[in-house]
N, C-alpha and C positions, 0 to 999 in steps of 0.2 A: 436281348441281342447276343448272339454267340461271338466267340473270340474271332473266328474266321470272318464274320461279317464286319467286325470292328476294323480288321486289317483291310478288307476290300473297300470299305467306306473311306479309308484314308487315301485311296488312290482314285476313287471315282466320285464325282459330285452328284448332286441331285439330278435325276432324270438321265443319268448315264453319261452326262457330258464330262469329258476329261478335264480335270482341273490341275493346273501346274501350281504346286505349292512347295515352297522351300522349307525343309525341316529346320527346327530350332537346334542350336548347338547346346548339348547338355553334357554335364560332367557325369562321372560314373555313379555317384550317389543319386543324382537326379534321375538317371536312367533306371536305377534300381527302384526308386520311388515310383516311377511311372509303371513299371511292371507290377509292383505290389498293388498300386491303385487299380490297375486293370484286373488283376486277379480278384481283388475284393469286389469289384463291380460285377464279377461273374460268380460271386459267392464261393470262391475257392480259397481255402485257408492257406496262407503263405508260409506258415510255420516259423513266424518271427520269434517265438519263445526260445528257439534253439540258438539265437544270436546272443552275444554278450549284451548287458545293459547299455554299454556305451554305444554299440552298433545300433541297437534299437532306437536310442535317443537320436543318433545322427540321421537315421532313416526318417524318423518322424519330423525332424527339422527340415530335411530335404523335401519331404512331401508338403510341408506347410508353405514352402517357398516356391512351389511349382508354378502356380498360376494356371492360365488356360494352356492346354496342350493341343496343338493343331493335329489334324488327321495325318499329315505327312510326317510329323515328328513321331506320332504314335506308331505309324507303319515302320519307320526306320528303326525305332527302338525295339519293337517286337521282332522285326526281321533279324536284327543283330542277336537278340536273345535266343531265337529259335535256331539260328545258325550255330550258335555255341552248343545248344542242346543236341543238335544233329551230330556234331563232332564228338560228343561225349559218350564213351562206351561204358564206363563204370564210374561210380562216385565212391571215394574212400570214406571211411567212417569219420565222425566228428571227434578227432582227438584220440588219445590213448584210451579213454574210458569207453568210447564207441567201439574201438577195435577190440577191447577186452570183452565187451558184450557179445560181439560176433564170434570170437575165438574161444571163449571160456569153456564151452563143452568139450573142446578138443585139446585143452592144455593140461599138462601135469599139475598136480596140486602145488608143487614148489614154484613152478613158473607162474602159475595163476596168482598165488599170494604175493609174489614179488612185484608183478605188474599191477596188482590192485593197490599195493602200497604206493607205487610210483604214480599211479593215476590220482590217488587221493592227495598226493603232495601238490598236484595242480601246476599251474603256470607260475614259475618263479618271479615273473614280473608283476603278478597280481598282488595288490597290497594285502589282501586277506591271506594269501599263501605265506607271505613273509611274516605276518602276525601269528599265523598258526604254528610256525616253526620256531618262534621266539621262545626264549627261556621263561618259565613262569615268574621268576624274580623280576624280569623286565616288564612283564604284562601287569603285575600286581599294582604298581603305582598308577597305571592308567585306570584301573577299576576304582581306585580310591579318589582320584582327582577329577575324573570326568563325571558328567551327569549320570543319573541312574539309568536313563534310557539308552545312552551311548554305551554304558557298561553292559547293559542287557544285550544289546546288539553284538558287542564284542564276544560275550560268552556264547551267544547263539551261533556264532560263526566258527567257534572252536570245536574240537572233538569233545564228546561227552565226558570222557575221562579227564581231560585236561581242564575243562570248564568246572567240573566237580571239585577237582583238587584246588583250583584257584578260589572258588567260592568258599570252600572249607577253611582256607587260610585267611579269609577276611574277618574283621570284627563282626560279631553276630548281627548287630543292628544294621551295618552296611550290607551284609549278605542278604538280609531279609528284604531290604529296600530294592536291591538289584533283582532278586528273585521275583518280586512282585512286578517290577518294571518289565520283565519279559512278557507279561500278559498284555502290555500296552504296545507291543511291536507288531501286531498283526497287520496294521495298515501302513507300515513303513514301505516306501517304494524301493525298487531295486536301485534306482539312481541315487536315492538318499543313502542306501547301504554302501554303495560304491564310493560316494564322497566321504562318508565317515571312515571307511577303510583306508582311503588315501590319506586323510588327515592323521589318523592314528599311526599309520606306517611312517609318515613324515616325522611325527613326534618321536617315534622309536629310533628312527635313523639319526635324528638330531642329538640323541643322547650318546655320549662317548662310551665306546665299548671298553669294559675293564681290561687292563693290561694283563692281569693275572686271574686265572680261573679259581685259585685257592686264596683264601683270605690271609692277611699277614700273620695272624696267630698260628694258623696251621702250617704256614711256610717256615716260620722260625722253629716251630715244634719239630717239623720233619728234619730240619738241619741239625738241631740239637740231638735228635735221636741217633744221628750217625756219628757223633763225636764221642770221645772218651768221657767217662763219668766225671773225672776231675775237671776237664775243660768245660763240660756242661754246667757243673755247679758254679764254676768261675764266671761263665757268661751270664747265668741266671742271676748271680749276685750283682753283676753290673747292671742288668736290666732292672732289678728291683730298686736299685739306687736311683735310676732315672725315671722309671714309670712302674710303680708297684702294681697298679691295676693290670697293665699289659703283661707284666711278668707273671702275675697270678694266672692269667688266661693261658699263657704259654705253658706253664707248669701242668695245667690240666690237659693240654694238647700233646704233651710229651708222653710217649709210650716206650718203656724200656723193659728189659728182661724182668726187673723186679715187679713190674705192674701186671705180669701175666696172671697171677691168681685172682686179681680183682677185675680184670678186663676180659678174660677168655673163658668161654664155657667149657666145662670138663669134656663134654662129648666131642668137641672140636680138636682135642689134642692129637688123636691119631692122624687126622687129616693134615694137621700142621707138620707133624714129624715126618710124614711121607714126602714133604716138600724139601726136607733138609737132609744132607748127606749124613749117614749114621756116625761117621767119625766126627763130624762137626757137632752132632748132638752130644756125643760122649764128652767131647772137649768142653762144651757149654755146661754140661752137668758137673764135670770135674771142677771147673772154675766157679760155678755157681754154688757149690757146697759151702763155700765161705762167703762169697759176695751176695748171694741171693738164695739162702737155703729154703725159704718158703716157696719160691718159684720152682726150685728143683723138685721138692716134694710133691708139689701140685702136678708137675709133668709126669713124674714117676707113678703117682697114684692113678692117673687117668690113661695109662697105656696098659698093654697086656702084662700080666704078672711075670711071665717068663722074660719078656723084653726088658722090663724094669730091673729085674735082678741082674740080667746080663750087663746093662748099662751101668748099674750101681757098682758091680764088681770091677768092671773095666776102669771106671772113674776112680775107684778107691785104690786099685793095685797098680794102675799105670802111672807114668811120670806126670808130675804136676805141670799143667800148661803154664807158659809164661803169661804174665798179666795181659799183655797186648793180644796174645793169641786167644786167651780166654774171653776177652771183651769182644774180639772179632767174631768168635763162635756164637756168643750170646746175641750179638747184633744180627747175625745171619738168621737165627731163629726168629727174632723180632721182625726182620724183613720179610720172612715167609708169612708171618701172621698178617702183616700189613698188605701183602700182595693178595692173599686170600680174601681179605676184607674188601679190597678194591674190586676184585672180581665177583663179589657177591656170594662167595662160597661160605663165608662165616660172618657172624655179626658180633662185634665187640660190645661188651657191656659199657654203657656211658660212664665217664669218669665221675667220681664223687666231687661235690663242690668243696 
């Protein structure tokens, strides 16, 4: 029986006799279920896979509760549906990903890459989107505490690079168990994946966000980097009296002018000096000839010979900087090194234990 015949039969009884029949009152989900049921009866694919798992589940539940549908009800629902279709001139794409698929051949590479990244970020209200953007340090406890199957689903929903980094950071035995559990997720339903995502996101939200992005050792080390040498040693002495272990970690986090030969690669010296005013470099060298001679020689040896001779001559023949001016100049060189490290331009050698 065709679709048009279904609609006609809703208005006309057997033998052509007019039948007065009151349509049932249905909600929007029930009407959608009626349309889907009618399409399936005509062997028309309704494209439900493009809906979210939650919408698919709602539709299935609405269809399960339909019961018998009278001809008048079917005619009214189909009439309302076709009326909406008649007034529809165009249909927009399904989200940003759909729009990108249509426009991609006509976009510039920069615009295309930016939109692709935005589309991959997904819906911020989706639990898996929130999990995908969480820091690895916050996701790692979930991989350790949850079952292997749940951990495998979590890894499968993350980007390949992030999942690989998380897996590599786990103990070897745990990583092997989770990697094997991925093979057991083939039959997991979308509804189950959605529920797992909601539970994991809730656990993540329940954890208190750290107040500071940097740990206490690095914070104290950064503060002591900026004070004078005398005050730094005084504060470190007080820390050692209260907590020798913490003070030892802070000492390793401190980076001063004297540490340059052990922490900086020689090839990075020209790049560092380009960040500092030449007069400041000369003042730092002049002050460091007595305070940090090894650091001064390291810097001079790793710059051009002509520039090294010029700086050495100016430092030797010029007026001796005041101690506070010399310390400020050396601190400015250290600040340039730290800035380049944070920007990823250079890499510092890890401190010795």
